[in-house]
C-alpha positions as CSV (number, residue, x, y, z in Angstrom):
1,M,12.1,2.3,20.8
2,F,9.9,1.7,17.7
3,C,9.6,2.8,14.1
4,P,6.2,4.5,13.6
5,K,6.2,3.5,10.0
6,C,7.3,-0.1,9.8
7,K,6.7,-0.9,13.5
8,S,10.2,-2.5,14.0
9,E,11.5,-2.6,17.5
10,Y,15.0,-1.1,18.3
11,R,17.2,-1.3,21.5
12,E,17.6,1.8,23.5
13,G,20.3,4.1,22.1
14,F,18.9,4.0,18.5
15,S,17.2,7.1,17.2
16,T,16.4,6.4,13.5
17,C,14.9,3.4,11.7
18,A,17.5,1.8,9.6
19,D,14.9,0.9,6.9
20,C,12.6,3.8,6.8
21,G,14.9,6.6,7.9
22,V,12.3,8.1,10.3
23,D,12.8,9.0,13.9
24,L,11.9,6.3,16.5
25,I,9.3,6.7,19.2
26,K,9.2,5.3,22.7
27,E,5.9,3.4,22.3
28,L,3.6,2.5,19.5
29,P,0.0,3.7,19.7
30,S,-2.5,1.0,20.4
31,E,-4.6,0.1,17.4
32,E,-7.6,1.5,19.3
33,E,-6.0,4.9,19.4
34,E,-5.3,5.0,15.7
35,E,-7.7,7.4,13.9
36,F,-9.3,6.9,10.6
37,E,-9.4,9.7,8.1
38,Y,-11.0,10.1,4.8
39,V,-8.5,10.0,2.0
40,E,-9.4,10.5,-1.6
41,L,-8.1,7.6,-3.8
42,T,-7.1,7.5,-7.4
43,T,-6.7,4.4,-9.6
44,I,-3.1,3.8,-10.6
45,A,-3.5,0.4,-12.3
46,E,-6.1,-1.9,-13.7
47,T,-5.8,-5.5,-14.7
48,N,-8.0,-8.5,-15.4
49,S,-9.0,-10.8,-12.7
50,F,-6.7,-13.6,-14.0
51,N,-3.6,-11.6,-13.0
52,F,-3.5,-12.4,-9.3
53,G,0.3,-13.0,-9.2
54,T,1.0,-9.5,-10.5
55,I,-1.5,-8.1,-8.0
56,A,0.3,-9.9,-5.2
57,I,3.7,-8.5,-6.3
58,A,2.2,-5.0,-6.5
59,K,0.8,-5.2,-3.0
60,S,4.2,-6.4,-1.7
61,I,6.0,-3.4,-3.4
62,L,3.5,-0.9,-2.0
63,N,3.6,-2.4,1.5
64,S,7.5,-2.3,1.5
65,E,7.2,1.5,0.7
66,G,4.5,2.1,3.3
67,I,2.0,3.2,0.7
68,K,-1.6,2.5,1.7
69,Y,-3.8,1.0,-1.1
70,Y,-7.2,-0.4,-1.8
71,I,-7.8,-3.2,-4.2
72,N,-11.2,-2.7,-6.0
73,D,-12.2,-6.0,-7.3
74,S,-15.9,-5.2,-7.6
75,I,-15.6,-3.8,-11.1
76,Q,-17.3,-6.5,-13.3
77,N,-18.9,-6.5,-16.6
78,F,-22.4,-8.0,-16.2
79,I,-22.2,-9.9,-19.5
80,P,-22.1,-13.7,-19.0
81,G,-18.5,-15.0,-19.6
82,A,-16.9,-11.5,-19.6
83,I,-13.6,-10.8,-17.8
84,S,-13.9,-8.8,-14.6
85,F,-11.2,-6.2,-13.7
86,I,-9.2,-5.2,-10.6
87,Q,-8.1,-1.7,-9.8
88,I,-5.3,-0.7,-7.5
89,Q,-6.1,2.6,-5.8
90,V,-3.9,4.8,-3.6
91,P,-4.2,8.2,-2.0
92,I,-3.7,10.9,-4.6
93,S,-0.6,12.1,-2.8
94,D,1.1,8.7,-3.3
95,A,-0.1,8.2,-6.9
96,E,3.1,9.3,-8.8
97,N,5.4,7.4,-6.5
98,A,3.2,4.3,-6.7
99,K,3.1,4.4,-10.5
100,E,6.8,4.6,-10.7
101,L,7.3,1.7,-8.3
102,L,4.9,-0.6,-10.2
103,K,6.0,0.4,-13.8
104,D,8.3,-2.6,-14.2
105,I,5.8,-5.3,-13.3
106,G,3.4,-4.6,-16.2
107,L,0.7,-2.7,-14.5
């Protein structure tokens, strides 16, 4: 038995993931079977490129909650010596939850 969200494996007889609270399935789909779909993203946080520690913490928090994200690090000022910025983007449906989760880390 497997959790479709966190992919944890359980012994027979369990029906719900202890961490995620979702119903278990008998087998996980192979990575080849997973389909990609277009999801509109929204920016929930922006910080300068020197804030790598905070970005790592944000990624860890979002991962633990199963929120998919995209780190957009291509936003740069084209002025020599200027600081570039990094955006954290999530699906619009997860934006409010993600903002709430990240509010205490200064993003």
